[in-house]
PASEBA-1860 file (N, C-alpha, C; in nm, 3 decimals):
! residues 91
1> MELALLTE> 0.083/-0.119/0.000/0.000/0.000/0.000/0.087/0.125/0.000 ~ 0.193/0.123/0.077/0.282/0.239/0.087/0.344/0.272/-0.048 ~ 0.387/0.169/-0.121/0.445/0.193/-0.253/0.342/0.248/-0.350 ~ 0.220/0.202/-0.339/0.114/0.254/-0.425/0.093/0.403/-0.402 ~ 0.097/0.445/-0.278/0.082/0.587/-0.248/0.200/0.669/-0.298 ~ 0.319/0.613/-0.287/0.440/0.684/-0.331/0.447/0.697/-0.483 ~ 0.383/0.606/-0.554/0.391/0.605/-0.700/0.262/0.652/-0.766 ~ 0.176/0.716/-0.690/0.051/0.766/-0.747/0.081/0.863/-0.861
9> GCTGADIS> 0.015/0.842/-0.974/0.035/0.928/-1.090/0.150/0.883/-1.179 ~ 0.220/0.778/-1.139/0.331/0.727/-1.220/0.279/0.625/-1.321 ~ 0.348/0.618/-1.433/0.315/0.516/-1.532/0.388/0.387/-1.497 ~ 0.355/0.280/-1.567/0.425/0.154/-1.547/0.574/0.169/-1.577 ~ 0.606/0.248/-1.680/0.746/0.272/-1.715/0.818/0.347/-1.603 ~ 0.749/0.442/-1.540/0.809/0.516/-1.427/0.841/0.420/-1.312 ~ 0.749/0.331/-1.282/0.768/0.236/-1.172/0.881/0.138/-1.205 ~ 0.885/0.094/-1.330/0.992/0.004/-1.373/1.128/0.071/-1.358
17> LSCRGAAI> 1.136/0.197/-1.396/1.261/0.272/-1.383/1.301/0.285/-1.235 ~ 1.204/0.308/-1.149/1.233/0.317/-1.005/1.284/0.184/-0.951 ~ 1.225/0.074/-0.996/1.269/-0.058/-0.951/1.413/-0.086/-0.996 ~ 1.444/-0.048/-1.118/1.581/-0.065/-1.166/1.679/0.020/-1.085 ~ 1.636/0.143/-1.056/1.720/0.231/-0.974/1.744/0.173/-0.836 ~ 1.641/0.112/-0.779/1.654/0.049/-0.647/1.749/-0.071/-0.654 ~ 1.740/-0.147/-0.762/1.829/-0.263/-0.779/1.974/-0.217/-0.791 ~ 1.997/-0.111/-0.867/2.133/-0.058/-0.881/2.185/-0.009/-0.747
25> AAIEESLD> 2.100/0.059/-0.671/2.141/0.109/-0.539/2.180/-0.007/-0.447 ~ 2.104/-0.116/-0.453/2.134/-0.233/-0.369/2.268/-0.294/-0.409 ~ 2.294/-0.302/-0.539/2.420/-0.359/-0.588/2.537/-0.267/-0.553 ~ 2.514/-0.136/-0.559/2.621/-0.042/-0.523/2.659/-0.055/-0.375 ~ 2.561/-0.089/-0.293/2.588/-0.112/-0.150/2.671/-0.237/-0.130 ~ 2.632/-0.341/-0.202/2.702/-0.468/-0.188/2.682/-0.548/-0.317 ~ 2.792/-0.592/-0.374/2.782/-0.673/-0.497/2.712/-0.806/-0.470 ~ 2.706/-0.845/-0.345/2.640/-0.971/-0.308/2.496/-0.948/-0.262
33> AAEITMEH> 2.441/-0.832/-0.289/2.305/-0.800/-0.242/2.206/-0.903/-0.296 ~ 2.127/-0.957/-0.205/2.030/-1.058/-0.242/1.888/-1.002/-0.250 ~ 1.871/-0.881/-0.197/1.737/-0.823/-0.199/1.742/-0.671/-0.206 ~ 1.630/-0.616/-0.246/1.612/-0.470/-0.252/1.529/-0.433/-0.131 ~ 1.574/-0.336/-0.055/1.500/-0.295/0.065/1.397/-0.187/0.030 ~ 1.308/-0.165/0.123/1.209/-0.059/0.107/1.278/0.076/0.095 ~ 1.387/0.094/0.167/1.462/0.220/0.160/1.520/0.241/0.020 ~ 1.569/0.133/-0.041/1.618/0.144/-0.179/1.505/0.192/-0.271
41> LKTAIKQA> 1.389/0.132/-0.255/1.274/0.169/-0.339/1.231/0.313/-0.314 ~ 1.220/0.352/-0.188/1.178/0.489/-0.156/1.274/0.592/-0.215 ~ 1.403/0.565/-0.201/1.504/0.658/-0.254/1.493/0.667/-0.406 ~ 1.479/0.554/-0.472/1.469/0.553/-0.618/1.343/0.624/-0.666 ~ 1.233/0.606/-0.595/1.107/0.671/-0.633/1.120/0.822/-0.618 ~ 1.185/0.866/-0.511/1.203/1.010/-0.490/1.291/1.072/-0.597 ~ 1.388/0.996/-0.647/1.480/1.048/-0.747/1.420/1.047/-0.887 ~ 1.326/0.958/-0.911/1.266/0.947/-1.044/1.167/1.061/-1.066
49> KPSEIQAY> 1.163/1.108/-1.188/1.068/1.214/-1.223/0.951/1.148/-1.296 ~ 0.829/1.158/-1.241/0.715/1.094/-1.307/0.689/1.153/-1.446 ~ 0.635/1.071/-1.532/0.598/1.117/-1.666/0.494/1.226/-1.656 ~ 0.482/1.302/-1.761/0.386/1.412/-1.764/0.246/1.360/-1.801 ~ 0.201/1.258/-1.730/0.072/1.198/-1.764/-0.044/1.293/-1.734 ~ -0.032/1.371/-1.629/-0.141/1.464/-1.595/-0.155/1.570/-1.704 ~ -0.044/1.620/-1.754/-0.050/1.720/-1.862/-0.113/1.658/-1.985 ~ -0.080/1.531/-2.014/-0.140/1.462/-2.128/-0.291/1.446/-2.108
57> QELSSRFQ> -0.332/1.409/-1.988/-0.475/1.390/-1.961/-0.551/1.521/-1.975 ~ -0.493/1.632/-1.929/-0.559/1.762/-1.942/-0.569/1.802/-2.089 ~ -0.463/1.779/-2.166/-0.465/1.810/-2.308/-0.569/1.724/-2.380 ~ -0.575/1.597/-2.346/-0.672/1.507/-2.406/-0.815/1.551/-2.374 ~ -0.838/1.591/-2.251/-0.971/1.637/-2.210/-1.011/1.763/-2.286 ~ -0.917/1.858/-2.299/-0.945/1.981/-2.373/-0.975/1.949/-2.520 ~ -0.900/1.855/-2.578/-0.922/1.816/-2.717/-1.061/1.754/-2.734 ~ -1.100/1.667/-2.641/-1.232/1.603/-2.649/-1.343/1.707/-2.642
65> RLVHSTAA> -1.329/1.805/-2.552/-1.430/1.911/-2.542/-1.438/1.991/-2.672 ~ -1.322/2.019/-2.731/-1.318/2.094/-2.855/-1.385/2.017/-2.967 ~ -1.355/1.889/-2.978/-1.414/1.805/-3.082/-1.564/1.798/-3.065 ~ -1.610/1.777/-2.942/-1.754/1.765/-2.918/-1.825/1.898/-2.942 ~ -1.765/2.010/-2.904/-1.831/2.139/-2.925/-1.834/2.173/-3.074 ~ -1.730/2.138/-3.148/-1.728/2.161/-3.292/-1.833/2.075/-3.360 ~ -1.846/1.950/-3.317/-1.946/1.861/-3.375/-2.086/1.913/-3.348 ~ -2.112/1.963/-3.229/-2.244/2.017/-3.195/-2.273/2.141/-3.278
73> RDDLSNKP> -2.172/2.226/-3.296/-2.189/2.347/-3.375/-2.218/2.311/-3.521 ~ -2.145/2.212/-3.575/-2.168/2.168/-3.713/-2.308/2.110/-3.727 ~ -2.353/2.037/-3.625/-2.487/1.978/-3.629/-2.592/2.088/-3.635 ~ -2.575/2.193/-3.558/-2.670/2.304/-3.559/-2.666/2.381/-3.690 ~ -2.548/2.397/-3.747/-2.538/2.475/-3.871/-2.595/2.400/-3.990 ~ -2.611/2.270/-3.982/-2.666/2.191/-4.092/-2.818/2.181/-4.086 ~ -2.878/2.227/-3.977/-3.024/2.222/-3.966/-3.084/2.340/-4.040 ~ -3.198/2.318/-4.105/-3.262/2.430/-4.175/-3.314/2.534/-4.076
81> CQSRSNLI> -3.306/2.659/-4.114/-3.354/2.769/-4.030/-3.506/2.770/-4.029 ~ -3.562/2.806/-3.915/-3.707/2.818/-3.906/-3.748/2.954/-3.962 ~ -3.867/2.957/-4.011/-3.921/3.082/-4.064/-3.943/3.179/-3.949 ~ -3.920/3.307/-3.974/-3.938/3.410/-3.871/-4.085/3.422/-3.831 ~ -4.175/3.381/-3.918/-4.317/3.394/-3.885/-4.357/3.300/-3.771 ~ -4.280/3.196/-3.748/-4.310/3.101/-3.641/-4.257/3.148/-3.506 ~ -4.175/3.251/-3.505/-4.114/3.297/-3.381/-4.204/3.398/-3.311 ~ -4.205/3.393/-3.180/-4.283/3.487/-3.100/-4.187/3.590/-3.044
89> PLW> -4.214/3.719/-3.065/-4.122/3.820/-3.012/-4.124/3.819/-2.859 ~ -4.005/3.835/-2.801/-3.993/3.835/-2.655/-4.014/3.972/-2.595 ~ -4.002/4.083/-2.671/-4.023/4.217/-2.619/-4.092/4.305/-2.716
END
C-alpha cells in the first residue's frame, strides 16, 4: 500500500525505472546484495521524475471538449432555419 501511495500518478514505465534504480542502489551497497529494501525503493522513487501523464490527460480532455463542441456546432449549422413567422417576439 505504501508503494502505491508513493507512486501515485506514475506510469508503469516510471515504476519500472524506479525498480531498476533500487536494484542498482542495492548492488552499489554490496555486490552480493540478495534483496532490494524498502529504503532502496523509496530513494529511487524520490529520485525518479514521473511522466507528464497529468499534462497529457488535461490536453486530451481539452481536445475532447473541442471536438464535441465543434461537432455540436456543425450539427446546428446543418439544420434548416425556421421561418421568422413562427417565432414569437420576446419584447
